[in-house]
C-alpha positions as CSV (number, residue, x, y, z in Angstrom):
1,M,125.3,10.3,-16.8
2,T,121.6,10.4,-17.8
3,G,119.3,13.3,-18.4
4,E,116.4,14.5,-20.4
5,A,116.6,15.8,-23.9
6,A,116.2,19.6,-24.0
7,L,114.0,20.0,-27.0
8,D,114.2,23.8,-26.8
9,R,118.0,23.8,-27.1
10,S,120.3,23.7,-30.1
11,L,123.9,22.9,-30.9
12,W,125.6,25.4,-33.2
13,T,128.8,25.3,-35.1
14,V,130.2,28.7,-35.9
15,T,133.2,29.0,-38.2
16,G,135.1,31.7,-40.0
17,A,137.9,34.1,-39.3
18,D,135.7,36.4,-37.2
19,A,133.5,33.8,-35.5
20,L,134.9,34.3,-32.0
21,T,134.9,38.1,-32.3
22,F,131.3,38.0,-33.6
23,L,130.0,35.7,-30.8
24,Q,131.9,37.3,-27.9
25,G,129.3,39.2,-25.9
26,L,126.4,37.5,-27.6
27,V,126.6,34.4,-25.6
28,S,126.8,33.7,-21.8
29,N,130.3,32.3,-21.8
30,D,133.8,33.8,-22.4
31,L,135.0,32.5,-25.8
32,R,138.5,33.9,-25.7
33,P,140.0,30.6,-24.5
34,L,139.0,29.1,-27.8
35,E,141.6,31.3,-29.5
36,A,144.3,29.1,-28.1
37,A,142.5,25.7,-28.2
38,P,139.4,25.1,-30.3
39,G,136.7,23.1,-28.6
40,I,133.1,23.2,-27.4
41,V,131.7,25.9,-25.2
42,W,128.3,25.5,-23.6
43,A,126.6,28.9,-23.6
44,A,123.3,30.6,-23.8
45,L,122.4,33.1,-26.4
46,L,122.0,36.5,-24.7
47,T,119.2,38.9,-25.6
48,P,119.3,42.7,-25.1
49,Q,116.1,42.3,-23.0
50,G,117.7,40.0,-20.4
51,K,115.5,37.0,-21.2
52,Y,118.3,34.6,-20.5
53,L,118.8,36.1,-17.1
54,A,115.1,36.0,-16.4
55,D,114.9,32.3,-17.4
56,F,117.7,31.5,-14.9
57,S,115.9,33.4,-12.2
58,N,112.6,31.7,-12.8
59,G,114.3,28.3,-13.0
60,I,116.6,28.4,-10.0
61,G,115.8,31.6,-8.0
62,L,118.8,33.5,-9.2
63,I,118.5,37.2,-8.3
64,P,118.6,38.9,-11.7
65,P,121.3,41.6,-12.2
66,T,119.3,44.1,-14.2
67,K,116.0,45.9,-13.8
68,T,115.0,44.7,-17.3
69,S,115.6,41.0,-16.4
70,A,114.0,41.4,-13.0
71,A,110.8,42.8,-14.6
72,M,110.5,39.6,-16.6
73,T,110.6,37.3,-13.6
74,E,107.8,36.1,-11.4
75,N,109.5,36.7,-8.1
76,Y,111.7,39.8,-8.5
77,K,109.4,42.0,-10.7
78,D,107.9,45.1,-9.0
79,G,105.4,43.8,-6.5
80,G,106.8,40.2,-6.7
81,P,107.2,38.2,-3.5
82,M,111.0,38.6,-3.6
83,A,111.3,42.1,-5.1
84,V,112.8,43.4,-1.9
85,F,115.9,41.2,-2.5
86,F,116.4,42.5,-6.0
87,G,116.3,46.0,-4.4
88,L,118.9,45.1,-1.8
89,T,121.3,43.6,-4.4
90,Q,121.0,46.8,-6.5
91,A,121.8,48.9,-3.4
92,Q,124.6,46.7,-2.1
93,A,126.2,44.6,-4.8
94,L,129.3,45.7,-6.6
95,V,129.8,44.5,-10.1
96,R,133.3,43.1,-10.5
97,P,135.0,44.4,-13.6
98,V,136.5,41.8,-16.0
99,T,140.2,41.8,-15.6
100,P,142.9,40.1,-17.7
101,G,143.8,37.9,-14.7
102,Y,140.3,36.6,-14.3
103,V,140.8,33.5,-16.5
104,V,143.7,32.3,-14.3
105,Q,142.0,33.2,-11.1
106,A,138.9,31.4,-12.0
107,K,140.8,28.2,-13.0
108,V,142.9,28.2,-9.9
109,F,139.9,28.8,-7.7
110,E,137.9,26.1,-9.5
111,K,140.7,23.6,-9.0
112,A,140.9,24.5,-5.3
113,L,137.2,23.9,-4.9
114,A,137.4,20.5,-6.7
115,D,140.4,19.5,-4.4
116,I,138.5,20.5,-1.3
117,A,135.4,18.6,-2.5
118,N,137.7,15.6,-2.9
119,G,139.0,15.8,0.6
120,A,141.8,18.3,0.6
121,E,142.4,20.4,3.7
122,V,140.4,23.7,3.2
123,T,142.8,26.3,4.7
124,A,145.9,24.9,3.1
125,T,144.2,24.5,-0.3
126,L,142.8,28.0,-0.3
127,D,146.1,29.5,0.9
128,A,147.9,27.7,-2.0
129,A,145.4,29.0,-4.4
130,V,145.9,32.6,-3.2
131,D,149.6,32.1,-3.5
132,E,149.3,30.9,-7.1
133,I,147.0,33.8,-8.0
134,N,149.3,36.3,-6.4
135,A,152.3,34.9,-8.2
136,D,150.4,35.2,-11.5
137,I,149.5,38.8,-10.8
138,E,153.1,39.6,-9.9
139,K,154.5,37.7,-13.0
140,N,152.2,39.8,-15.2
141,G,153.1,43.1,-13.6
142,G,149.7,43.5,-11.9
143,Y,147.9,43.3,-15.2
144,G,148.3,47.1,-15.5
145,H,146.8,48.0,-12.2
């Protein structure tokens, strides 16, 4: 795989007993899986102002999730050419709360999508993924819900 060097990016190594606790919520990725198996996590450093979200929006057109981040974008700020879409998402979108089962659900769904991309039959693959997720939820007593 080839690519361009990102000169405005950095690789950090964070160590210490409280490293994961400290970084959780400060970066864009969930670091909890590293508690079981140390490794590398690609993530962006978050800012209270939403700059990370605004950068994604400006770069790929992602509709920003917060008013603060929308105000920092070219397209979704008040008066921007796509501001109406930000307003629609604020009125209609439902933020999904983080649940303990999310890690399993995300991995199962990611595998199903990869299998489908590699030629697996769509309906059967998604049905199997739903069965696996439902079994996990049942095995864990509904994760308290």
